[in-house]
N, C-alpha and C positions, 0 to 999 in steps of 0.2 A: 219485511218483518219475518223473522224465522221463529223457531221454537222458543228462543229466549224471550222474545216479546210476548208470546202466548203465556209462558210461565209467569212473566212479570205481571201481566194483566190478571192471571188466575190468582196469584198471591194477593194482589191488591184487592180483588173481590172477596177473597177469603178473610182478609184482615177486616174488611168493612163489616162482614157478617159477624165476626167475633166481637167487634167493637159494639155493634148493636146489642148482641146478647149480654155483654158485660154491662152496658148502660141499662138494660131492662132489669138485670139482676138487682 
């Protein structure tokens, strides 16, 4: 797993946080 995998996981986590914030709004 190289930097691409890390970036993919990071974006996935970021999207999850944004989804939660949008759901709370």
